[in-house]
ROKE-603939 format. One record per atom (N, C-alpha, C): z negated, x, y; residue in three letters. Coordinates in steps of 0.2 Angstrom, whole numbers, plus 5000, padded with zeros to 4 digits. Each point is the difference from the previous one (the first is absolute). Example, Ala and Ser with C-alpha at 12.3 -4.5 7.8 and 13.67 -1.06 7.14 Angstrom:
<sites>
496150664972ALA
500049965006ALA
500050045006ALA
500449985005SER
499950045006SER
499749965005SER
</sites>
This chain:
<sites>
500050044994MET
500049965006MET
500050045007MET
499550064999SER
500050045006SER
500750045001SER
500350014995GLY
500650045000GLY
500649965003GLY
500049934998LYS
500549955003LYS
499849995007LYS
499449995002ALA
499749995007ALA
500350065005ALA
499850064996GLY
500250065004GLY
500950005001GLY
500349984996SER
500650004999SER
500449965006SER
499649935000ASN
500249965005ASN
499950025007ASN
499450035001GLU
499850035006GLU
500550055002GLU
500250054995THR
500550055002THR
500649975002THR
500249954997ARG
500749965002ARG
499949985007ARG
499449965001GLN
499949975007GLN
500050045005GLN
499750074999LYS
500050055005LYS
500650025001LYS
500450024995SER
500750025001SER
500549965003SER
499949934999ALA
500449955003ALA
499850005008ALA
499350015002LEU
499849995006LEU
500250075004LEU
500150054996GLU
500250065004GLU
500750005002GLU
500349974995GLU
500849995001GLU
500149955006GLU
499649944999PHE
500049955006PHE
499850025006PHE
499550045001GLU
499750035006GLU
500650065003GLU
500450034995GLN
500550055003GLN
500649965001GLN
500149954998SER
500749975001SER
500149995008SER
500550035002GLY
500250005008GLY
499550065003GLY
499550024997GLU
499650055004GLU
500550065001GLU
500150035006GLY
500350075000GLY
500849994999GLY
500149945000ARG
500949985000ARG
500149965006ARG
500650015003PRO
500249965005PRO
500049924998PRO
499849955003PRO
499949944999PRO
500749964997PRO
500650035002PHE
500649964998PHE
500150034993PHE
499750054997ILE
500050024992ILE
499749954997ILE
500349964994LEU
499649944997LEU
499950024994LEU
499549974997THR
499850014992THR
500449944997THR
500050004993TYR
500449954996TYR
499749935002TYR
499349995000THR
499749945001THR
500249975007THR
500150045005GLU
500349985006GLU
500749985001GLU
500450034996VAL
500750004999VAL
500149934997VAL
499649994994LYS
500049934996LYS
499949945006LYS
499450025004LEU
499849945004LEU
500649995005LEU
500350055002LEU
500549995005LEU
500649974997LEU
500150014994GLY
500649974996GLY
499949925000GLY
499349984999ILE
499849935000ILE
500149975007ILE
499750035004ALA
500049975007ALA
500650015004ALA
500350064999GLY
500650025004GLY
500649954998GLY
500149994994VAL
500749974999VAL
499949935004VAL
499449975000GLY
500049945003GLY
500250005008GLY
499850065003PHE
500350015007PHE
500750025001PHE
500250034994PHE
500850015000PHE
500349935001PHE
499849954996LEU
500349944999LEU
499949965007LEU
499450015003ASP
499949975006ASP
500650015005ASP
500150075001ALA
500550025005ALA
500749984997ALA
500150014995TYR
500649974997TYR
500249935001TYR
499549974999ASP
500149925001ASP
500049985007ASP
499650045004LEU
500049975008LEU
500750035003LEU
500250064999PHE
500650025004PHE
500750004997PHE
500049974993ILE
500749994998ILE
500249945003ILE
499649955003ILE
500349945003ILE
500550025006ILE
500050065003ASN
500550015004ASN
500750004997ASN
500150044996PRO
500749994997PRO
500149944997PRO
499649974996VAL
500149934997VAL
500249945005VAL
499750015005SER
500249945005SER
500750015002SER
500250075000THR
500750005003THR
500549994994THR
499850014994MET
500449984994MET
500049925000MET
499549975001LEU
500049934999LEU
500449975006LEU
500050035006GLN
500549975005GLN
500749994998GLN
500250064996TYR
500750004997TYR
500149954995TYR
499449994996ARG
500149964994ARG
500049925003ARG
499549995003LEU
499949935004LEU
500549985005LEU
500250045004TYR
500349985007TYR
500750045000TYR
500250034996GLY
500650045000GLY
500150045006GLY
500449985004ASN
500250055006ASN
499549965007ASN
499749964998GLY
499549985005GLY
499350045001GLY
499649975004THR
499450045000THR
499449964998THR
499450024997MET
499449984998MET
499749965006MET
499749945001PRO
499649985005PRO
499550055002PRO
499850015006ALA
499650065002ALA
499349974998ALA
499849945001ASN
499449974998ASN
499850014993ASN
500549984995LEU
499950014993LEU
499950074998LEU
500450045003GLN
500050084998GLN
499350035003GLN
499849985005GLY
499450025003GLY
499449984995GLY
500049934997LEU
499649974996LEU
499950044993LEU
500650014998LEU
500150044994LEU
499750075000LEU
500250045005LYS
499750065000LYS
499250005001LYS
499749955003ALA
499350005001ALA
499649974995ALA
500449964995ALA
499749964994ALA
499450054997ALA
500250064997ALA
499650034996ALA
499550025004ALA
500050025007ASN
499450015003ASN
499649955002ASN
500349935000ILE
499549955001ILE
499649994994ILE
500350014995GLY
499650004993GLY
499550054999GLY
500250065003SER
499550054999SER
499450005004SER
500049965006VAL
499449985003VAL
499549974995VAL
500349944998ILE
499649964995ILE
499750044994ILE
500450044997GLY
499850044994GLY
499550055002GLY
500150035006GLN
499550055002GLN
499249975002GLN
500049945002PHE
499549985002PHE
499649974992PHE
500449974997LEU
499849974993LEU
499850054995LEU
500450044999PHE
499950064995PHE
499450055002PHE
500050015007GLY
499550055002GLY
499349965000GLY
499949945001TYR
499349984999TYR
499949984993TYR
500449994996CYS
499949984993CYS
499950074996CYS
500250055002ALA
499950064997ALA
499350025001ALA
499749995006ASP
499350025001ASP
499549954996ASP
500249935001ALA
499649954998ALA
500050004992ALA
500650014997PHE
500050004992PHE
500150064997PHE
500250055003GLY
500050074997GLY
500850024999GLY
500150065000ARG
500750035000ARG
500349984993ARG
499750014996LYS
500249984992LYS
500349934999LYS
499549965003ALA
500349935000ALA
500649985003ALA
500150035006ILE
500649985004ILE
500650065000ILE
499950054998TYR
500650065000TYR
500449984994TYR
500650005003GLY
500649984995GLY
500349935001GLY
499549965003LYS
500349935001LYS
500550005006LYS
499950045005GLU
500550015005GLU
500750024997GLU
500050054996LEU
500650024997LEU
500349944996LEU
499649964997MET
500349944996MET
500449955004MET
499749995007LEU
500349965005LEU
500750035002LEU
499950085001ILE
500750035003ILE
500549984994ILE
499850014994ILE
500550004994ILE
500349935000ILE
499649955000ILE
500249925000ILE
500449995006ILE
499950035006ALA
500349975007ALA
500750054999ALA
500050054998THR
500650034999THR
500649984996THR
499749974995ILE
500449964994ILE
500349945004ILE
499549975004LEU
500449935004LEU
500450025005LEU
499950055003CYS
500550035005CYS
500650014998CYS
500150044994ILE
500750014998ILE
500449944996ILE
499649954999SER
500349954997SER
500249955006SER
500050015006THR
500349965006THR
500649974998THR
500149934999PRO
500649964998PRO
500550005006PRO
500450065002THR
500550005005THR
500549964998THR
500149984994ASP
500649964998ASP
499949935002ASP
499449975000THR
499849934999THR
499749985007THR
499750045003LEU
499649985007LEU
500550025006LEU
499849975006SER
500450025005SER
499850065003SER
500350035004PRO
499850075003PRO
499449995003PRO
499849965004THR
499349995003THR
499549984994THR
500249964995GLY
499549994994GLY
499850074997GLY
500650044999CYS
499850064996CYS
499650055004CYS
500050015006LEU
499650035005LEU
499349985000LEU
499949935000ILE
499449974999ILE
499650014994ILE
500449994994TYR
499750024994TYR
499850075000TYR
500450055002LEU
499950075000LEU
499450025004LEU
499949965005THR
499550015006THR
499349984997THR
500049944996ILE
499449984996ILE
499750054995ILE
500550034996PHE
499750044995PHE
500050085003PHE
500350015004ARG
499850065004ARG
499250015003ARG
499949935002ILE
499349995002ILE
499550014994ILE
500149974995LEU
499750024994LEU
499950074998LEU
500650025000LEU
500150084999LEU
499550045004LEU
500049985007GLY
499650035005GLY
499249994998GLY
499849944998VAL
499350004998VAL
499850064995VAL
500450004995GLY
499950054994GLY
500050075004GLY
500550025004VAL
500150065004VAL
499350025004VAL
499849945004GLY
499550025005GLY
499450014995GLY
499949964995GLY
499450014995GLY
499950074998GLY
500650044999ASP
500050074998ASP
499750055005ASP
500049985007TYR
499750045004TYR
499350024999TYR
499549945001PRO
499450014999PRO
499850024993PRO
500449984995MET
499950014993MET
500050084998MET
500650025002SER
500250084998SER
499550045004SER
500049985007ALA
499550055005ALA
499350004996ALA
499749944998SER
499350004998SER
499950044993SER
500449984996VAL
500150034993VAL
500050075000VAL
500450035005THR
500050075001THR
499550035003THR
499749975006SER
499550035003SER
499450004996SER
499849944996ASP
499550004996ASP
500050054995ASP
500550034998ARG
500050054995ARG
500250075002ARG
500050015007SER
500250065002SER
499450055003SER
500150074998ALA
499550045003ALA
499949995008ALA
499550005004ILE
500050005007ILE
500450055003ILE
500050074997HIS
500350055004HIS
500750004999HIS
500349954996LYS
500749995000LYS
500249925000LYS
499649965002ARG
500249945000ARG
500649985004ARG
500050035006GLY
500549995005GLY
500750024997GLY
499950064997THR
500750034997THR
500249954994THR
499549974996MET
500349954995MET
500249935003MET
499849985005LEU
500349945003LEU
500750025004LEU
500050055003ALA
500750025002ALA
500550014995ALA
499850034994TYR
500550004995TYR
500249934998TYR
499649954999ILE
500149944999ILE
500549975005ILE
499850005007PHE
500549975005PHE
500650045000PHE
500050074998ALA
500750035000ALA
500549964996ALA
499849964995ASN
500449964996ASN
500549965004ASN
499749985006GLN
500449955004GLN
500750045002GLN
499950065001GLY
500750045002GLY
500450004995GLY
499750014993TRP
500550014995TRP
500349934998TRP
499649955001GLY
500349924999GLY
500549995004GLY
499950025006SER
500649985006SER
500650054998SER
499850064998PHE
500750054999PHE
500349974993PHE
499749994995VAL
500249974993VAL
500449945001VAL
499749955004GLY
500349945002GLY
500750015003GLY
500050055005SER
500750015003SER
500550034996SER
499850044995LEU
500450044996LEU
500349954994LEU
499649964997VAL
500149954996VAL
500649955003VAL
499949985007VAL
500549965002VAL
500750045000VAL
500050075003VAL
500550045000VAL
500550014993VAL
499650014995VAL
500150014993VAL
500449934997VAL
499649955001VAL
500449934998VAL
500649985004VAL
499950015006LEU
500649995004LEU
500650044998LEU
499950064998ALA
500550044998ALA
500349984993ALA
499649984995CYS
500249974994CYS
500449945001CYS
500049965006TYR
500349945001TYR
500750015004TYR
500150065002LYS
500550015004LYS
500649984998LYS
500250004993HIS
500849994998HIS
499949915000HIS
499649974998VAL
500149935000VAL
499949965007VAL
499650035004MET
499849985007MET
500650025005MET
500250075000ASN
500450035005ASN
500749994998ASN
500250034994ASP
500750004997ASP
500349934998ASP
499649964997GLU
500149934998GLU
499949955005GLU
499650025005GLY
499949955005GLY
499549944999GLY
499650014995GLU
499549954999GLU
499450025003GLU
499949985006THR
499350015003THR
499649964998THR
500049944997SER
499449964997SER
499650044995SER
500450054997LYS
499650044995LYS
499450045003LYS
499950005007VAL
499450035003VAL
499449964998VAL
500149944997ASP
499549964997ASP
499650044995ASP
500450044996GLY
499750044994GLY
499650065002GLY
500350035006VAL
499750065003VAL
499349995002VAL
499949955004TRP
499349995002TRP
499549984995TRP
500349964995ARG
499549984995ARG
499850064995ARG
500550055000ILE
499850064995ILE
499550045004ILE
500250015006ALA
499550045005ALA
499349985000ALA
500049945001VAL
499349965000VAL
499750014993VAL
500349984995GLY
499849994994GLY
499850074996GLY
500250055002LEU
499950074997LEU
499250025002LEU
499749975005SER
499450015002SER
499549974994SER
500249964995LEU
499749984995LEU
499850044995LEU
500350065000ILE
499950054995ILE
499450035000ILE
499950045006PRO
499450035002PRO
499449954999PRO
500149945002ALA
499449955001ALA
499849984993ALA
500449994995PHE
499849994994PHE
499750064996PHE
500350065002GLY
499750074998GLY
499350015001GLY
499749975007THR
499450005002THR
499549954998THR
500349954999LEU
499549935000LEU
499550024995LEU
500150024993TYR
499550014995TYR
499450045003TYR
500250065003GLN
499550055002GLN
499649965005GLN
500249975005ARG
499649965004ARG
499649954997ARG
500249964996LEU
499749954997LEU
499350024996LEU
500250074997THR
499450024995THR
499650065003THR
500150015007LEU
499650055004LEU
499349985000LEU
499550044998PRO
499349984999PRO
499750005008PRO
499449975000GLU
499749995007GLU
499850075002GLU
500150025006SER
499750065003SER
499250005000SER
499750074998THR
499350005001THR
499749995007THR
500450025005ARG
499849995006ARG
499949925002ARG
500549964998TYR
499949935001TYR
499449974996TYR
500050024994GLU
499549974996GLU
499250025003GLU
500050065002LYS
499350015003LYS
499949975006LYS
500549995004SER
499949965007SER
499849934999SER
500149974994GLN
499849935000GLN
499349994996GLN
499750054998LYS
499450004997LYS
499449995005LYS
499649945000PRO
499449995005PRO
499550054999PRO
499950034995ASP
499450044999ASP
500250085002ASP
499550045000LEU
500050065002LEU
500550044996LEU
500450055003VAL
500650034996VAL
499850075000VAL
499950034993ASP
499850074999ASP
500650045001ASP
500050055005GLN
500650045002GLN
500150044994GLN
499650044997ASN
500150044994ASN
500349964994ASN
499849944999GLU
500349964995GLU
500849985001GLU
500149995008LEU
500749985002LEU
500450074999LEU
499850065001LYS
500350064999LYS
500250004992LYS
499649994996LYS
500150004993LYS
500549954998LYS
500049935002ASP
500549954999ASP
500750035002ASP
500050025006MET
500650035002MET
500450054996MET
499650054999VAL
500250064995VAL
500449974993VAL
499649954997GLU
500249974993GLU
500549945002GLU
500249985006SER
500549955001SER
500750015001SER
500250075000GLY
500650025000GLY
500449995006GLY
500449954999ILE
500449975007ILE
499649995005ILE
499349984999HIS
499649985005HIS
499750065006HIS
500250054997ALA
499750065003ALA
500150015008ALA
499450015003VAL
499950015007VAL
499750065001VAL
500050035006SER
499750065002SER
499350004999SER
499750064996ALA
499350014999ALA
499750015007ALA
500450025006GLU
499750025006GLU
499849935004GLU
500249954997SER
499849925003SER
499449984997SER
499850034994ILE
499449974997ILE
499550064997ILE
500050055005ASP
499550054998ASP
499449985001ASP
499450044997GLU
499449984999GLU
499749965006GLU
500049935000LYS
499849965006LYS
499449954997LYS
499649985004PRO
499549954997PRO
500449934999PRO
499649964995SER
500349944999SER
500149955006SER
500549975000VAL
500249975006VAL
500149914998VAL
499849965004PRO
500149934999PRO
500849985000PRO
500249974995ALA
500749975000ALA
499949935000ALA
500449975005VAL
500049925001VAL
500349974995VAL
500049935001LYS
500149964994LYS
500849995002LYS
500249954995LYS
500849994999LYS
500349985007LYS
500550035002ALA
500349975006ALA
500249945000ALA
499849975006HIS
500449925001HIS
500050005007HIS
500449935002PHE
500249995007PHE
499450025005PHE
499449974998ARG
499450015006ARG
499950075000ARG
499950044995GLU
499950075001GLU
500650045004GLU
500649985000VAL
500550025003VAL
499949995008VAL
499849945001ILE
499949985007ILE
499450045003ILE
499550014996GLN
499350035003GLN
500250075001GLN
500450034995TYR
500150085002TYR
500550015006TYR
500549955001PHE
500450015005PHE
499849975007PHE
499449974999SER
499749975007SER
499750055003SER
499950064998GLU
499750065003GLU
500550045004GLU
499950015006TRP
500550035004TRP
500350074998TRP
499650044997ARG
500150064997ARG
500650004994ARG
500049954996HIS
500449994995HIS
500749955003HIS
499849955004LEU
500649975003LEU
500450045004LEU
499750055004LYS
500450045004LYS
500650044996LYS
499750034994ILE
500450024996ILE
500649964997ILE
499849944997LEU
500649964999LEU
500549985005LEU
499749995006ILE
500649995006ILE
500350055000ILE
499850075000GLY
500550065000GLY
500550004995GLY
499749994993THR
500650004995THR
500549955000THR
499749945002CYS
500549945001CYS
500550015006CYS
499850015005THR
500450015007THR
500450064999THR
499850054997CYS
500550064999CYS
500649994996CYS
499849964994TRP
500549984995TRP
500649955004TRP
499649965003PHE
500549945004PHE
500550035004PHE
499650055005LEU
500550035004LEU
500550044997LEU
499850044995LEU
500550044996LEU
500649974997LEU
499849944997ASP
500549974997ASP
500549955004ASP
499849995006ILE
500549975005ILE
500550055001ILE
499950065002SER
500650055000SER
500350034994SER
499650004995PHE
500250024993PHE
500549964997PHE
499849935000TYR
500549964997TYR
500549975005TYR
499850015006GLY
500649985005GLY
500650054999GLY
499850064999ILE
500650054999ILE
500349994993ILE
499649994994ASN
500150014994ASN
500449954997ASN
499849935003LEU
500349944997LEU
500749995005LEU
500250035005ASN
500550005003ASN
500450065001ASN
500150024995THR
500450075000THR
500750005003THR
500349945000ASN
500749995002ASN
500150045007ASN
499550005005VAL
500150035006VAL
500150085000VAL
499650024995VAL
499950074999VAL
500750024996VAL
500349974996LEU
500650014996LEU
500550005004LEU
500049955005ALA
500550005005ALA
500150075004ALA
499450025002GLU
500050065004GLU
500350074996GLU
499850004993ILE
500250054996ILE
500750004996ILE
500449945002GLY
500649994997GLY
500049974993GLY
499549964999TYR
500049974994TYR
499849924999TYR
500449975007ALA
499849935001ALA
500449964995ALA
500650034996GLY
500449954996GLY
500349955004GLY
500350025005LYS
500549945004LYS
500650004998LYS
500350044997THR
500750014998THR
500150004993THR
500649984998GLY
500150024993GLY
499949934995GLY
500250004993THR
499949944996THR
499349995001THR
499749944996PRO
499449995000PRO
499550054996PRO
500450024995TRP
499650064995TRP
499850055004TRP
500750025004GLU
499850085004GLU
499549985005GLU
500049945003LYS
499550005005LYS
499250004997LYS
500049964994LEU
499450014996LEU
499850074998LEU
500450034997PHE
499950074998PHE
499850045006PHE
500450005006LYS
499850055005LYS
499249985002LYS
499949935001VAL
499349995002VAL
499550024995VAL
500250004994ALA
499550014995ALA
499950085000ALA
500550045001THR
500050075001THR
499650025006THR
500149965006GLY
499650025006GLY
499349994998GLY
499849944997ASN
499350004998ASN
499750054996ASN
500350024995LEU
499850064996LEU
499950075004LEU
500450015005ILE
500150065005ILE
499249995004ILE
500049945002ILE
499449995005ILE
499350024995ILE
500049964994THR
499450014996THR
499950074999THR
500550044998ALA
499950074997ALA
499850045006ALA
500349985007LEU
499850055005LEU
499350015001LEU
499749945002GLY
499350005002GLY
499549984997GLY
500149954994PHE
499549964997PHE
499750044995PHE
500250044996VAL
499750034994VAL
499650065002VAL
500350045004PRO
499750075003PRO
499449985003PRO
499949955004GLY
499449995005GLY
499549984995GLY
500149964995TYR
499449984995TYR
499650064998TYR
500550054997TYR
499650064997TYR
499850055004TYR
500250005006VAL
499650045005VAL
499449985001VAL
499949935000THR
499349975000THR
499550014994THR
500350004994VAL
499850024994VAL
499650075000VAL
500550055003LEU
499750075000LEU
499550015006LEU
500049965005THR
499650025006THR
499449965001THR
500049944996THR
499549955003THR
499250024999THR
499950044995GLU
499250015000GLU
499950075005GLU
500550045001ARG
499950055005ARG
500049975007ARG
500449965002LEU
500149975007LEU
499549945001LEU
499949974995GLY
499649945000GLY
500549945002GLY
499749944998ARG
500449935002ARG
500249985007ARG
499450015004LYS
500049995006LYS
500450045004LYS
500050064999THR
500550055003THR
500749984999THR
500249994995ILE
500749994997ILE
500249935003ILE
499649955000GLN
500149935003GLN
500150005007GLN
499650045005VAL
500150015007VAL
500750035001VAL
500050064997MET
500650045001MET
500749964998MET
500049964994GLY
500549964998GLY
500249945005GLY
499549975003PHE
500249955004PHE
500350035007PHE
499750065002LEU
500350035006LEU
500750025000LEU
500150044993MET
500750025000MET
500449944999MET
499949944996GLU
500449955001GLU
500249975006GLU
499450015004ALA
500249975007ALA
500550045004ALA
500050064999LEU
500350055003LEU
500849994998LEU
500150004993PHE
500750004997PHE
500349935002PHE
499649954999LEU
500249935003LEU
500249995007LEU
499650045004ALA
500150005007ALA
500750045001ALA
500150054996ILE
500750045002ILE
500549954998ILE
500049974994LEU
500549954998LEU
500149955005LEU
499449965003ALA
500149965004ALA
500450015006ALA
499750065004GLY
500250035006GLY
500750035001GLY
500350024993LYS
500650035000LYS
500449974995LYS
499949944998PHE
500349964996PHE
500850005000PHE
500349995005THR
500749995002THR
500350085001THR
499650055001THR
500350065001THR
500050054996THR
499550004994LEU
499950044995LEU
500650014996LEU
500150064999SER
500650014995SER
499849984994SER
500449994994THR
499949994994THR
499550054997THR
500250075001ALA
499550044996ALA
499350005003ALA
499949995007ALA
499449995003ALA
499649944998ALA
500449954999PHE
499749934997PHE
499750014993PHE
500450044996ILE
499850004993ILE
499450055000ILE
499950055004VAL
499450045000VAL
499449965002VAL
500149965006ASN
499449975002ASN
499849954995ASN
500549964997PHE
499849954996PHE
499750034993PHE
500250064998THR
499750034994THR
499350025002THR
499950035006LEU
499350025002LEU
499649945000LEU
500349945003LEU
499649945001LEU
499749984993LEU
500450004995GLN
499949984993GLN
499550054997GLN
500150075001PHE
499650044998PHE
499249995002PHE
500049985007PHE
499250005002PHE
499849934999PHE
500449954998PHE
499849944998PHE
499550024993PHE
500350034996ASN
499750014994ASN
499550064999ASN
500250065005PHE
499450045001PHE
499649985006PHE
499749954999GLY
499749975005GLY
499749934998GLY
500149955004ALA
499649935000ALA
500249964995ALA
500750014997ASN
500149964994ASN
499850014994ASN
499750074999ALA
499650024994ALA
499349995001ALA
499850025007THR
499250005000THR
499849925001THR
500349975003THR
499849934999THR
499849974994THR
500450024995TYR
499949984994TYR
499350024997TYR
500050085001CYS
499450044998CYS
499349975002CYS
500049995007TYR
499449995004TYR
499649954997TYR
500249934999PRO
499549954997PRO
499850024993PRO
500450034996ALA
499650024994ALA
499650054998ALA
499950045007GLU
499550064999GLU
499449985005GLU
500149965005VAL
499549995005VAL
499549954998VAL
500249954996PHE
499649944998PHE
499650024993PHE
499449984999PRO
499750014993PRO
500449954995PRO
499950024994THR
500349984994THR
499949935000THR
499449975002LYS
499949925000LYS
500449965004LYS
500250045006TYR
500549965004TYR
500750025001TYR
500150054996ARG
500650055002ARG
500749954999ARG
500049974994ALA
500749964999ALA
500149955005ALA
499449975002PHE
500049935005PHE
500350045006PHE
499750055003ALA
500150035006ALA
500850035001ALA
500150034994HIS
500750034999HIS
500549945000HIS
499949954997GLY
500449935000GLY
500149985007GLY
499549995003MET
499949985007MET
500450045005MET
499950064999SER
500450055005SER
500850004998SER
500150004993ALA
500850004998ALA
500349935003ALA
499649955001ALA
500349935001ALA
500150015007ALA
499550025004CYS
500250015007CYS
500750045001CYS
500150064996GLY
500650045000GLY
500549965000GLY
500049964994LYS
500649954998LYS
500149955005LYS
499549985004SER
500249955005SER
500450035006SER
499850065002GLY
500550045003GLY
500750014999GLY
500150014993ALA
500750004996ALA
500349935001ALA
499749954999ILE
500249935000ILE
500349995008ILE
499650025005ILE
500250005007ILE
500750035001ILE
500050064998SER
500550045000SER
500749974998SER
499949984993ALA
500549974996ALA
500349935004ALA
499649965002LEU
500149945004LEU
500450005006LEU
499750055004VAL
500350005008VAL
500450065001VAL
500050064997PHE
500450055001PHE
500849985002PHE
500349974997ASN
500649985000ASN
500149965007ASN
499749955001SER
500049965006SER
499850035006SER
499450054999LEU
499950045006LEU
500550055002LEU
500350034995THR
500550045002THR
500649985003THR
500249944999SER
500549965002SER
499849985007SER
499449995002SER
499849975007SER
499850065004SER
499750054998ILE
499850065005ILE
500350064998ILE
500350004995GLY
500350064998GLY
499650064995GLY
500350034997THR
499750054994THR
499550045004THR
500350045006PRO
499550055003PRO
499449965002PRO
500049945003ALA
499349975001ALA
499549984994ALA
500349994995VAL
499749994993VAL
499750074999VAL
500350045000LEU
499750074998LEU
499450025005LEU
500149985006TRP
499550025005TRP
499349954998TRP
500249954997ILE
499349964998ILE
499750034994ILE
500550034995PHE
499750054994PHE
499650065003PHE
500250035006VAL
499850055003VAL
499249985002VAL
499949945003GLY
499349985002GLY
499649984994GLY
500349984994CYS
499749984995CYS
499650074996CYS
500450055001SER
499950074998SER
499450025003SER
500050005007LEU
499550035004LEU
499349974999LEU
500149935000LEU
499449964998LEU
499750024994LEU
500450004995GLY
499850034993GLY
499550065000GLY
500350055004ALA
499750065002ALA
499249995002ALA
500049965005GLY
499449985003GLY
499549964995GLY
500249954996PHE
499649974996PHE
499750044995PHE
500450064998THR
499850044995THR
499250045001THR
500050005006PHE
499250035002PHE
499549964999PHE
500149934997LEU
499549964998LEU
499850024993LEU
500350054997LEU
499950014994LEU
499750074998LEU
499650014996PRO
499750074998PRO
500450034996PRO
500050065000GLU
500450054995GLU
499649994993GLU
500549994995VAL
499749974993VAL
500150074995VAL
500250055002ALA
500150074995ALA
499350014999ALA
499950004993GLY
499350024998GLY
499449955000GLY
500249945002ARG
499549945002ARG
499949964994ARG
499449994998ASP
499949964994ASP
499749935003ASP
500449955000PRO
499849935003PRO
499449974996PRO
500050024994ASP
499549964995ASP
499350035003ASP
500050065001GLU
499350045001GLU
499949975007GLU
500549995005ILE
499849985007ILE
499749934999ILE
500349954996LEU
499749944999LEU
499350004997LEU
499950044995ALA
499450024997ALA
499450025005ALA
500250035005THR
499650035005THR
499849945005THR
500549965002GLU
499949945004GLU
499549954997GLU
500149994993LEU
499549954996LEU
499450035001LEU
499950074998ARG
499250035000ARG
499849985006ARG
500350025006GLU
499849985007GLU
499749935002GLU
500449964996GLN
499849935002GLN
499449984995GLN
499850044996GLN
499349974996GLN
499450015003GLN
</sites>
């Protein structure tokens, strides 16, 4: 018996040493197998989020050819179609964010992916042969809203699941890795459209059957089901995190026992630095609406929530205003698709979208991954907002006089600082600054405010552009970016910050 006990103790000690050394002495962006596995589960979902949100741009253009021939799609229906997923996202972010805290990550995670799968299947089943053009767009809009509920739910779910299981000294890096999948989702979506259009060139261009574009958009949208089904089982079977379980216990939590549980939990591993030898602390009871209200009724907590919500709202006004209406940019770089056959126009626009995504999207995310722990989230966010304002101001002030090369350089730098800046940090902040007990709700609320900004941009960008001109709209975006930099000062730096320990200290002081 003593020999067996000694063997177990040795294994636990060995596991503890390995656990405590994981990430120590190595750059935060160097990941362990466990962390890579976690990123695979959570990251694929965010890849799908971006794929589904941004692919509506080329899809709406294809539907215009399929449903209206040489005519144009009604501006109000086009705006509603582009805004549909974001409208659903607001619902999903509130709903899934609260439920993840109230019922647990394990009980909820994977359900948002099931919604995405169901909605995607319903979207690609749009009966374009039997419904009127208006009926088809309304049908697609309804199920894009449902898709958005699932996409929105993934924001607080993936952020909370990742933050719950991340070492504090590399938590920001892990979240930035997750969010970087947005860049890949946008890039792969653009690439898929180019490839599928190329496959249809003969039948659409040589044989003149433009209506076959119906198959192009269905294939492009439907291909997202492959990674969705590939990730579903992993999400549905992911165990509850140790951090969440401990945060729900009403009795005293022994920190040494917590460290032991984390060592033995594998994928639940978090940094030992966050649970070093500390006295037992009180853990509050299971989260519910009254506790949420009570927590955020204190100004010190509400101030931070206002900061995360407002910064994300202001960021998304300009970010989605630009990226849901890339036709303005494509016209400037010579890829507007104004001449040629329908296929040639579509292919040119698709190629332009691919160029835009490759230029600034993906690189910016990974600079954030490499620097977030060193520079800190607050510094990156303020810098990002100010640099966005600078390049938006250049585009606005010189919109009609910039050469094509200068326009491309400015737009590329704008995209770069969107993603090496507030677009990444607004996602990370709520998952790091709030304690486990309220993390998903706060993240969902912050993300919903962001999507409200995206909805405003989707619905009013075109009408505003036609009434006051594109430069004036860009100046509005400059103002939003400057305001975002200001509201960032409501937020504390979160690098190395343990919000659960801060909550425990606050509870001790109240006793």
